[in-house]
Every structure is written in C-alpha cells, then in structure tokens.
N, C-alpha and C positions, 0 to 999 in steps of 0.2 A: 446457430451462432453467426453473427455478421462476418462478412469477408473483410470488413474494414477493421484496421487495428486502432484501438483506442488507447491513449496514453494519458495518465494523470500523475501529477507529482505534488507532494505535500512536504513542506520543510518546517520543522520545529526547532527548538533550541538545540537538542542533541540527536535528533533523528531526521532521516529523509525517507519518505515513503514513495515508491514508484508502483503504479498499478498498470498492468498490461492486460488488455482484453482483445479477443478476436482469434482468428485462425492464423497462426504464425507459420508461413510456408518458407521454403528455401529462399525465394526472391526477397523476402522481407528481412532476412538476417542482417544485412549491412545497416539498414535503418534502425532495427531494434538494438543492435550493438551500440550504435551511436547514441541512442536515447538512454541506454542504461549506463554507459561509461561517462557521459559528459557531466552529470550532476555531482560526481564524486570529486570533492576538493580537499577532503581530509579534515574539514571543520566539524562535521558531524560524526559522532562515534558509532552510530548504528545505521545501517543502510538496509531498509526493508524493500523487498521486491515481491509484490502481491501478484501471483499468476493464477489465482483461483479460477478466473474466467478466461484464461488463455488455453489454447490447444496447439500443441507443437506437432508440426507435420514434417520435421526434418531433424535427424539425429545430431546434426552439427550444432544445434542449440545447446546440447550438453557441453560440448567443448567451449562454447561461448560463455556458459556459466562458470566453467572451471577457470577460464581466463579472467572473468569478472571477479571471482573469489581471490585469485592471486593479486589482481590489481587493487582490490579493496584492502587487502591485508597490507600491501605496500604503502597504502595511504594512512595506515593506522586506524582503519575503520573496520567494523564488524558487519558481515553480510548475513542477513536472515531472509530466507525464502518462505513465503506464506502461501499455503494451499491446504486443502483437505479432501480433494476429489480423487477418485480412483485412477483417472487417466493420468493426471500429473504424478500420482504416486508410482504408477507403473513406469512412467517415463524416467523418473529419477531413482528408480529402485536400486541400481548398482552404485549409487553415490550417496546413499543415506548416511553412511558413516563419515562422509566428507563435508557435506553441507549442514548448516543449521536450518532445519525445516520445521515450521510450526503452522498451526491452523489459524492463528491470529496474532496480532501484536500483544494482546493481553496474555495469551498463553505463554508467549516468550518471556514476558516480564515475570510471570509467576514461576516459571521453570528455570529462569536464568541463574538461580542460586545453586541449590542442591544438585539438580540434574546437569547443569553445566560442568560441575566438578566431576560428576560421573562420566560425562561425555569426554572429558579430557583424558580419562583412563581407557576409553574405548567403548563405553556404555552410553547409549543414547535412548531417550524416550520421547515419543510424540503421541499426542492423543489419537491422531489418525492412524499411526502405524504401530503403536505399542512399543514394547521394549526391544531394542536392537543391540547386538554385540558386534564389535569389530572382530574380524577373523582371528587375530591373535588372542583376544580375550575369550572367544568361543573355544579355542583349542585348550586354553588353560582351564576353563570351566569343565570341559570334557574330561581332562586328566583328573581334576579334583573329584568329579562325579564317579569316574571309574575307580579311583582310589577309595572313595566312600563305599562303593558297592563291594569291592574286594574285602574291605575291613568288615563290612556287615556279614558277608558270607563266612569270613574267618571266625567271627564271634559266634555265629549260628553253628558252625562246624565244631567249635570248641565246646559249646554248651551241649550239643548232641553227643559228643564223645563223653563228656562228664555224666550225662544222663545214662548212657549205656554202661559206664563203669559202675554207677550207683545201682543200676538194675542187676548187674552181675554180682555185686557184693551182697545185695538183698537175697538173690537166689542162693548164694553160698551159705548165708545165715539161715535161710529156710531149710536147706539140706542138712546143715549141722544140727538144727533144732530137731528135725525128724530123726536123725541118727541118735541124738541124745535120748529122745523118747523111747526108741527101740532098745537102747542100751539099758535104760531104767527098767523096761519090761523084762529084758533078759536077766537083770539083777534080781528082780522080784522072783522070777522062776528059779534062779540059782539058790536063793536062800529059803525057798519054800520048804525043802526037806528039813532045814535047820529049825524052822518055826514049828514044824510038826513034831520035832523032838523036844520042844519046850523052851527053845532059846528065844529070848525077847529081842526081836530085830525089827527096827522101824523100816517099813517098805512103802511109806506114804509118798515118797518122791519129793519130800520137802528138803532137798539138798541145796547147799549153796551153789550158785551158778558155776563157780570156779571148780567145784568138785565133780561136776558132770563129766568133763573131759577126762579126769583121772580115772573114774569108774569105767568110762568107755574104753580107755587104753588097757585097763586091767582085764576087762572082759574079752576084748579082742586079741590081747596078747597075754594069755595065761602063763 
C-alpha cells in the first residue's frame, strides 16, 4: 500500500461520503482529523467514512473516531463507517457495539430498517462480522438460556420420576397377578377332596376379577 494518503469526498442530497486510503501513521493524525471533521455542517443526514483501503498504525485513531462520532451526533448527522477487511475489523473490534459499521453503503441502506431497531436494543448485525450482542444483552440472553436449560432438566426429571412410578405400579400389578394365580391354584387343591365326594364345584378359574382378592384373603387368612 502506498505511503501517500489519498482522500476523496462525494456529496449528494442527503449523504456525504469520505474515502480514506493509505497507511495512516501517528504523524498523519492531525491532517486526517481535519479532513474528516471539516465537511460536517449538519446539512446532510448521513456521513459515510470508507476506510476499506486504509491501514491504521496508531491506536489514537480509535479516539479520533469516537470524537468524530460525538461531533457528528451533535450536528444531527449519522456516522456510518464502511469496511469489510480483517485488519480494520480487528482494529475496531472493541467498538463494534458503538459504531455503525457496514461493508458498503448499499448494505447500510438494506439493513437500516429492521437491524437498526435491533441495534438500538444492543443487537447489531454486519455481513462482515455477523451477529453481535452488547454486554448487557449478552448477560440477559445467558440468564434466559440458563433458565431454559434448568426448565428442560426439570421437565426431564419429572418425566423420569413419572416413568419410574409407572414401572413400580406395573411391577406391583404383576406381583398381585402372580399371587392371584397361586391363590386360585390353592383353591383348586382345597376343593379337590370335595369334588371327589361328588360335589359340583367350578374350579375353572373363571371368576370375576373383584372376587380374586376375596378368595386370596380367605385362603391366606382361614
């Protein structure tokens, strides 16, 4: 990249576009600051600063952009920074929730509706960086996610308890069924002498279900 700083400006009805190109070192800061601040007169509502082909070699440029943002807001204008390269992304990484950063003017125009409303609540989206949450919004989402996880585990635990209780009830029914069969067998053996004496007694086991427990109690408690 050239050591020379290139500067271009385009003014339309409601927009101002500033393009910066070159290696921006510490000694260039005063000149760059003057170039960026001087076109702002409050007449245009959107102030675009395209830094896609600029490389920053001093951290003080971050403070300059923060000052520019406050200055632009004081003029009733909106500041939009344009880039999509990795180097600029890293340079502005700690301020993505502060600045409006897009990869082009067109992407800003497309996203200025729905996504701007989200950004006002602390949620921002850029094609180059993806979805980003402000620290406060992130904490809220973490609490909501933790609550959802706890609720899910509570539901699973409740269902597991219900399944175990059903299994326990089924085992008890199976045990009672086996005891009833044994009781009927004992009944058959008990009446066998009576049948041999000529009494007509039905031992087929076709008894009403409610009667089984009565016979069982009778046999177990003579």
